[in-house]
C-alpha positions as protocol buffer text, in pm:
chain_id: "A"
residue {
  index: 1
  type: LEU
  ca { x: 1370 y: 1611 z: -1332 }
}
residue {
  index: 2
  type: THR
  ca { x: 1098 y: 1804 z: -1151 }
}
residue {
  index: 3
  type: ILE
  ca { x: 763 y: 1694 z: -1291 }
}
residue {
  index: 4
  type: GLY
  ca { x: 564 y: 1946 z: -1089 }
}
residue {
  index: 5
  type: SER
  ca { x: 213 y: 1922 z: -949 }
}
residue {
  index: 6
  type: VAL
  ca { x: 31 y: 1595 z: -1022 }
}
residue {
  index: 7
  type: GLY
  ca { x: -308 y: 1556 z: -859 }
}
residue {
  index: 8
  type: GLY
  ca { x: -211 y: 1817 z: -600 }
}
residue {
  index: 9
  type: ALA
  ca { x: 118 y: 1641 z: -516 }
}
residue {
  index: 10
  type: GLN
  ca { x: 468 y: 1762 z: -593 }
}
residue {
  index: 11
  type: VAL
  ca { x: 653 y: 1495 z: -792 }
}
residue {
  index: 12
  type: SER
  ca { x: 1020 y: 1476 z: -891 }
}
residue {
  index: 13
  type: ALA
  ca { x: 1220 y: 1197 z: -1055 }
}
residue {
  index: 14
  type: ASN
  ca { x: 1572 y: 1127 z: -1174 }
}
residue {
  index: 15
  type: GLY
  ca { x: 1763 y: 828 z: -1301 }
}
residue {
  index: 16
  type: ARG
  ca { x: 1920 y: 662 z: -1602 }
}
residue {
  index: 17
  type: LEU
  ca { x: 1799 y: 387 z: -1834 }
}
residue {
  index: 18
  type: VAL
  ca { x: 2023 y: 223 z: -2094 }
}
residue {
  index: 19
  type: ASP
  ca { x: 1883 y: 35 z: -2394 }
}
residue {
  index: 20
  type: THR
  ca { x: 2087 y: -286 z: -2416 }
}
residue {
  index: 21
  type: ASP
  ca { x: 1981 y: -502 z: -2712 }
}
residue {
  index: 22
  type: GLY
  ca { x: 1619 y: -396 z: -2673 }
}
residue {
  index: 23
  type: THR
  ca { x: 1612 y: -432 z: -2294 }
}
residue {
  index: 24
  type: TYR
  ca { x: 1625 y: -132 z: -2062 }
}
residue {
  index: 25
  type: GLU
  ca { x: 1857 y: -146 z: -1762 }
}
residue {
  index: 26
  type: GLY
  ca { x: 1894 y: 113 z: -1488 }
}
residue {
  index: 27
  type: ASN
  ca { x: 1683 y: 278 z: -1223 }
}
residue {
  index: 28
  type: ILE
  ca { x: 1457 y: 578 z: -1164 }
}
residue {
  index: 29
  type: ASP
  ca { x: 1438 y: 747 z: -823 }
}
residue {
  index: 30
  type: SER
  ca { x: 1134 y: 956 z: -735 }
}
residue {
  index: 31
  type: ARG
  ca { x: 989 y: 1166 z: -456 }
}
residue {
  index: 32
  type: VAL
  ca { x: 627 y: 1258 z: -388 }
}
residue {
  index: 33
  type: THR
  ca { x: 507 y: 1512 z: -130 }
}
residue {
  index: 34
  type: ALA
  ca { x: 148 y: 1620 z: -69 }
}
residue {
  index: 35
  type: ASP
  ca { x: -58 y: 1785 z: 203 }
}
residue {
  index: 36
  type: ASP
  ca { x: -346 y: 1557 z: 96 }
}
residue {
  index: 37
  type: PRO
  ca { x: -238 y: 1252 z: -105 }
}
residue {
  index: 38
  type: ASN
  ca { x: -589 y: 1129 z: -191 }
}
residue {
  index: 39
  type: PRO
  ca { x: -633 y: 1314 z: -526 }
}
residue {
  index: 40
  type: PHE
  ca { x: -293 y: 1184 z: -640 }
}
residue {
  index: 41
  type: LEU
  ca { x: -376 y: 826 z: -537 }
}
residue {
  index: 42
  type: ARG
  ca { x: -702 y: 841 z: -732 }
}
residue {
  index: 43
  type: LEU
  ca { x: -519 y: 979 z: -1035 }
}
residue {
  index: 44
  type: ILE
  ca { x: -271 y: 690 z: -1046 }
}
residue {
  index: 45
  type: GLY
  ca { x: -542 y: 429 z: -987 }
}
residue {
  index: 46
  type: VAL
  ca { x: -467 y: 329 z: -626 }
}
residue {
  index: 47
  type: GLN
  ca { x: -808 y: 457 z: -516 }
}
residue {
  index: 48
  type: PRO
  ca { x: -1114 y: 393 z: -734 }
}
residue {
  index: 49
  type: ASP
  ca { x: -1310 y: 696 z: -850 }
}
residue {
  index: 50
  type: GLY
  ca { x: -1627 y: 764 z: -656 }
}
residue {
  index: 51
  type: ALA
  ca { x: -1528 y: 558 z: -353 }
}
residue {
  index: 52
  type: VAL
  ca { x: -1446 y: 685 z: -6 }
}
residue {
  index: 53
  type: LEU
  ca { x: -1244 y: 404 z: 149 }
}
residue {
  index: 54
  type: PRO
  ca { x: -1189 y: 389 z: 527 }
}
residue {
  index: 55
  type: TRP
  ca { x: -808 y: 418 z: 507 }
}
residue {
  index: 56
  type: GLN
  ca { x: -834 y: 740 z: 305 }
}
residue {
  index: 57
  type: ARG
  ca { x: -954 y: 930 z: 610 }
}
residue {
  index: 58
  type: ILE
  ca { x: -634 y: 884 z: 811 }
}
residue {
  index: 59
  type: LEU
  ca { x: -394 y: 995 z: 537 }
}
residue {
  index: 60
  type: GLU
  ca { x: -244 y: 1338 z: 605 }
}
residue {
  index: 61
  type: LYS
  ca { x: 67 y: 1523 z: 496 }
}
residue {
  index: 62
  type: THR
  ca { x: 268 y: 1271 z: 297 }
}
residue {
  index: 63
  type: SER
  ca { x: 631 y: 1233 z: 193 }
}
residue {
  index: 64
  type: LEU
  ca { x: 737 y: 924 z: -3 }
}
residue {
  index: 65
  type: THR
  ca { x: 1051 y: 821 z: -188 }
}
residue {
  index: 66
  type: GLY
  ca { x: 1054 y: 546 z: -446 }
}
residue {
  index: 67
  type: GLN
  ca { x: 1287 y: 356 z: -675 }
}
residue {
  index: 68
  type: LEU
  ca { x: 1199 y: 168 z: -995 }
}
residue {
  index: 69
  type: VAL
  ca { x: 1471 y: -79 z: -1105 }
}
residue {
  index: 70
  type: PHE
  ca { x: 1509 y: -238 z: -1450 }
}
residue {
  index: 71
  type: LYS
  ca { x: 1736 y: -541 z: -1504 }
}
residue {
  index: 72
  type: ARG
  ca { x: 1789 y: -791 z: -1781 }
}
residue {
  index: 73
  type: GLY
  ca { x: 1576 y: -1104 z: -1735 }
}
residue {
  index: 74
  type: THR
  ca { x: 1570 y: -1445 z: -1901 }
}
residue {
  index: 75
  type: GLU
  ca { x: 1229 y: -1415 z: -2072 }
}
residue {
  index: 76
  type: GLU
  ca { x: 1130 y: -1055 z: -1998 }
}
residue {
  index: 77
  type: PRO
  ca { x: 1285 y: -755 z: -1820 }
}
residue {
  index: 78
  type: ASP
  ca { x: 1317 y: -790 z: -1442 }
}
residue {
  index: 79
  type: VAL
  ca { x: 1133 y: -485 z: -1302 }
}
residue {
  index: 80
  type: SER
  ca { x: 1095 y: -409 z: -931 }
}
residue {
  index: 81
  type: TYR
  ca { x: 1001 y: -109 z: -721 }
}
residue {
  index: 82
  type: ARG
  ca { x: 1030 y: 10 z: -363 }
}
residue {
  index: 83
  type: VAL
  ca { x: 846 y: 291 z: -179 }
}
residue {
  index: 84
  type: GLU
  ca { x: 915 y: 424 z: 171 }
}
residue {
  index: 85
  type: GLY
  ca { x: 800 y: 722 z: 374 }
}
residue {
  index: 86
  type: GLN
  ca { x: 534 y: 868 z: 599 }
}
residue {
  index: 87
  type: SER
  ca { x: 173 y: 980 z: 574 }
}
residue {
  index: 88
  type: GLY
  ca { x: 50 y: 1154 z: 885 }
}
residue {
  index: 89
  type: PRO
  ca { x: 96 y: 913 z: 1178 }
}
residue {
  index: 90
  type: LEU
  ca { x: 181 y: 618 z: 952 }
}
residue {
  index: 91
  type: ASP
  ca { x: 519 y: 480 z: 842 }
}
residue {
  index: 92
  type: VAL
  ca { x: 490 y: 304 z: 507 }
}
residue {
  index: 93
  type: SER
  ca { x: 716 y: 62 z: 320 }
}
residue {
  index: 94
  type: LEU
  ca { x: 630 y: -123 z: 0 }
}
residue {
  index: 95
  type: SER
  ca { x: 836 y: -347 z: -225 }
}
residue {
  index: 96
  type: ALA
  ca { x: 727 y: -553 z: -524 }
}
residue {
  index: 97
  type: ARG
  ca { x: 833 y: -716 z: -850 }
}
residue {
  index: 98
  type: LEU
  ca { x: 641 y: -687 z: -1178 }
}
residue {
  index: 99
  type: ARG
  ca { x: 581 y: -968 z: -1427 }
}
residue {
  index: 100
  type: GLU
  ca { x: 381 y: -1047 z: -1743 }
}
residue {
  index: 101
  type: LEU
  ca { x: 471 y: -699 z: -1861 }
}
residue {
  index: 102
  type: SER
  ca { x: 306 y: -742 z: -2203 }
}
residue {
  index: 103
  type: SER
  ca { x: -8 y: -925 z: -2088 }
}
residue {
  index: 104
  type: PRO
  ca { x: -337 y: -787 z: -2228 }
}
residue {
  index: 105
  type: ASP
  ca { x: -490 y: -850 z: -1884 }
}
residue {
  index: 106
  type: GLY
  ca { x: -247 y: -612 z: -1718 }
}
residue {
  index: 107
  type: VAL
  ca { x: 90 y: -632 z: -1547 }
}
residue {
  index: 108
  type: LEU
  ca { x: 102 y: -850 z: -1234 }
}
residue {
  index: 109
  type: SER
  ca { x: 262 y: -724 z: -915 }
}
residue {
  index: 110
  type: ARG
  ca { x: 390 y: -943 z: -630 }
}
residue {
  index: 111
  type: GLY
  ca { x: 520 y: -789 z: -312 }
}
residue {
  index: 112
  type: ALA
  ca { x: 457 y: -676 z: 42 }
}
residue {
  index: 113
  type: LEU
  ca { x: 324 y: -365 z: 214 }
}
residue {
  index: 114
  type: ARG
  ca { x: 398 y: -277 z: 576 }
}
residue {
  index: 115
  type: VAL
  ca { x: 232 y: 8 z: 767 }
}
residue {
  index: 116
  type: THR
  ca { x: 322 y: 91 z: 1127 }
}
residue {
  index: 117
  type: SER
  ca { x: 222 y: 358 z: 1376 }
}
residue {
  index: 118
  type: PRO
  ca { x: 340 y: 445 z: 1728 }
}
residue {
  index: 119
  type: GLN
  ca { x: -24 y: 421 z: 1838 }
}
residue {
  index: 120
  type: SER
  ca { x: -233 y: 109 z: 1779 }
}
residue {
  index: 121
  type: GLY
  ca { x: -550 y: 310 z: 1724 }
}
residue {
  index: 122
  type: ASN
  ca { x: -426 y: 439 z: 1390 }
}
residue {
  index: 123
  type: ILE
  ca { x: -415 y: 82 z: 1254 }
}
residue {
  index: 124
  type: LEU
  ca { x: -780 y: 27 z: 1353 }
}
residue {
  index: 125
  type: LYS
  ca { x: -873 y: 351 z: 1176 }
}
residue {
  index: 126
  type: LEU
  ca { x: -744 y: 205 z: 849 }
}
residue {
  index: 127
  type: PHE
  ca { x: -1038 y: -37 z: 869 }
}
residue {
  index: 128
  type: GLY
  ca { x: -1295 y: 233 z: 947 }
}
residue {
  index: 129
  type: LEU
  ca { x: -1300 y: 165 z: 1322 }
}
residue {
  index: 130
  type: ASP
  ca { x: -1305 y: 448 z: 1576 }
}
residue {
  index: 131
  type: PRO
  ca { x: -1119 y: 354 z: 1895 }
}
residue {
  index: 132
  type: LYS
  ca { x: -1228 y: 550 z: 2200 }
}
residue {
  index: 133
  type: HIS
  ca { x: -895 y: 524 z: 2379 }
}
residue {
  index: 134
  type: SER
  ca { x: -543 y: 564 z: 2246 }
}
residue {
  index: 135
  type: SER
  ca { x: -259 y: 320 z: 2311 }
}
residue {
  index: 136
  type: ASP
  ca { x: 114 y: 377 z: 2344 }
}
residue {
  index: 137
  type: ALA
  ca { x: 177 y: 32 z: 2198 }
}
residue {
  index: 138
  type: GLU
  ca { x: 283 y: 20 z: 1834 }
}
residue {
  index: 139
  type: GLY
  ca { x: 35 y: -107 z: 1578 }
}
residue {
  index: 140
  type: ALA
  ca { x: 121 y: -270 z: 1247 }
}
residue {
  index: 141
  type: LEU
  ca { x: -38 y: -395 z: 927 }
}
residue {
  index: 142
  type: THR
  ca { x: 139 y: -621 z: 679 }
}
residue {
  index: 143
  type: ILE
  ca { x: -2 y: -736 z: 345 }
}
residue {
  index: 144
  type: ALA
  ca { x: 162 y: -979 z: 104 }
}
residue {
  index: 145
  type: PHE
  ca { x: -7 y: -954 z: -237 }
}
residue {
  index: 146
  type: ASP
  ca { x: 5 y: -1102 z: -586 }
}
residue {
  index: 147
  type: GLY
  ca { x: -211 y: -988 z: -879 }
}
residue {
  index: 148
  type: ASN
  ca { x: -353 y: -671 z: -1027 }
}
residue {
  index: 149
  type: ALA
  ca { x: -674 y: -468 z: -1020 }
}
residue {
  index: 150
  type: PRO
  ca { x: -846 y: -629 z: -1323 }
}
residue {
  index: 151
  type: ARG
  ca { x: -775 y: -987 z: -1213 }
}
residue {
  index: 152
  type: GLY
  ca { x: -784 y: -934 z: -837 }
}
residue {
  index: 153
  type: TYR
  ca { x: -521 y: -1012 z: -574 }
}
residue {
  index: 154
  type: ALA
  ca { x: -428 y: -1314 z: -368 }
}
residue {
  index: 155
  type: ILE
  ca { x: -336 y: -1171 z: -28 }
}
residue {
  index: 156
  type: GLU
  ca { x: -210 y: -1273 z: 314 }
}
residue {
  index: 157
  type: SER
  ca { x: -239 y: -1000 z: 575 }
}
residue {
  index: 158
  type: GLU
  ca { x: -193 y: -950 z: 946 }
}
residue {
  index: 159
  type: ALA
  ca { x: -291 y: -654 z: 1165 }
}
residue {
  index: 160
  type: SER
  ca { x: -184 y: -607 z: 1525 }
}
residue {
  index: 161
  type: ALA
  ca { x: -326 y: -348 z: 1765 }
}
residue {
  index: 162
  type: TYR
  ca { x: -406 y: -327 z: 2138 }
}
residue {
  index: 163
  type: GLY
  ca { x: -244 y: -665 z: 2199 }
}
residue {
  index: 164
  type: ALA
  ca { x: -471 y: -841 z: 1947 }
}
residue {
  index: 165
  type: THR
  ca { x: -378 y: -988 z: 1609 }
}
residue {
  index: 166
  type: ALA
  ca { x: -610 y: -1042 z: 1313 }
}
residue {
  index: 167
  type: SER
  ca { x: -504 y: -1230 z: 1000 }
}
residue {
  index: 168
  type: PHE
  ca { x: -670 y: -1278 z: 662 }
}
residue {
  index: 169
  type: ASN
  ca { x: -582 y: -1525 z: 388 }
}
residue {
  index: 170
  type: GLY
  ca { x: -778 y: -1508 z: 64 }
}
residue {
  index: 171
  type: THR
  ca { x: -854 y: -1288 z: -234 }
}
residue {
  index: 172
  type: TYR
  ca { x: -927 y: -919 z: -282 }
}
residue {
  index: 173
  type: GLN
  ca { x: -1103 y: -761 z: -578 }
}
residue {
  index: 174
  type: PRO
  ca { x: -1089 y: -380 z: -593 }
}
residue {
  index: 175
  type: THR
  ca { x: -1432 y: -219 z: -631 }
}
residue {
  index: 176
  type: THR
  ca { x: -1576 y: 130 z: -655 }
}
residue {
  index: 177
  type: THR
  ca { x: -1770 y: 82 z: -329 }
}
residue {
  index: 178
  type: ALA
  ca { x: -1657 y: 152 z: 25 }
}
residue {
  index: 179
  type: LEU
  ca { x: -1657 y: -223 z: 98 }
}
residue {
  index: 180
  type: PRO
  ca { x: -1401 y: -421 z: -104 }
}
residue {
  index: 181
  type: ALA
  ca { x: -1478 y: -768 z: -237 }
}
residue {
  index: 182
  type: LEU
  ca { x: -1296 y: -1005 z: 0 }
}
residue {
  index: 183
  type: ASP
  ca { x: -1317 y: -1384 z: 2 }
}
residue {
  index: 184
  type: GLY
  ca { x: -1118 y: -1587 z: 248 }
}
residue {
  index: 185
  type: ALA
  ca { x: -1059 y: -1684 z: 609 }
}
residue {
  index: 186
  type: ILE
  ca { x: -1018 y: -1444 z: 903 }
}
residue {
  index: 187
  type: ARG
  ca { x: -857 y: -1538 z: 1232 }
}
residue {
  index: 188
  type: LEU
  ca { x: -851 y: -1325 z: 1549 }
}
residue {
  index: 189
  type: SER
  ca { x: -622 y: -1381 z: 1846 }
}
residue {
  index: 190
  type: ALA
  ca { x: -663 y: -1161 z: 2155 }
}
residue {
  index: 191
  type: PRO
  ca { x: -485 y: -1295 z: 2467 }
}
residue {
  index: 192
  type: ASN
  ca { x: -581 y: -973 z: 2645 }
}
residue {
  index: 193
  type: ALA
  ca { x: -925 y: -908 z: 2498 }
}
residue {
  index: 194
  type: GLN
  ca { x: -1008 y: -651 z: 2765 }
}
residue {
  index: 195
  type: SER
  ca { x: -757 y: -404 z: 2619 }
}
residue {
  index: 196
  type: LEU
  ca { x: -918 y: -425 z: 2276 }
}
residue {
  index: 197
  type: LEU
  ca { x: -1275 y: -409 z: 2410 }
}
residue {
  index: 198
  type: SER
  ca { x: -1187 y: -109 z: 2624 }
}
residue {
  index: 199
  type: ALA
  ca { x: -1042 y: 74 z: 2323 }
}
residue {
  index: 200
  type: MET
  ca { x: -1364 y: 20 z: 2130 }
}
residue {
  index: 201
  type: GLY
  ca { x: -1571 y: 164 z: 2414 }
}
């Protein structure tokens, strides 16, 4: 099934779902390509309208594949999804499981996101920083999350770049401003602080 252009992105999907005693089982595979993924991300609710978030600026030509899996569960269907691909200089992988599918407060999602880049500077750019020097060392960002946009997310995250590692443990509430609502503890470890300071000019 070729869905066509959605928010400037080309979207296709195929799969098979079987209704077994009122519960769907099967999977749907999809593919999304876009020269600029930002309009598509706003359309599906990943980016709030009216906000220009720091990580938007680094996204470039994007190609993602995804799979949505439905299985029979004990109290409700077991639904999970996985997304992998690239956006500009970033490699992206995301996996999660959905629960409370019929909740009036929205479906909850628990999973993990991992973003890597051959150059550490691209990880700093996700946070709105502008490194003055590039690095051949790989950078990475991992985020474990649990929640949804209306209720907020409990998150544990770690970013590594230029030999330094920053971690955050707390909560995140999506907002329509450039600065998200974060509440928690941040820890920074930089055995070779000079490399990081040099990158920041």
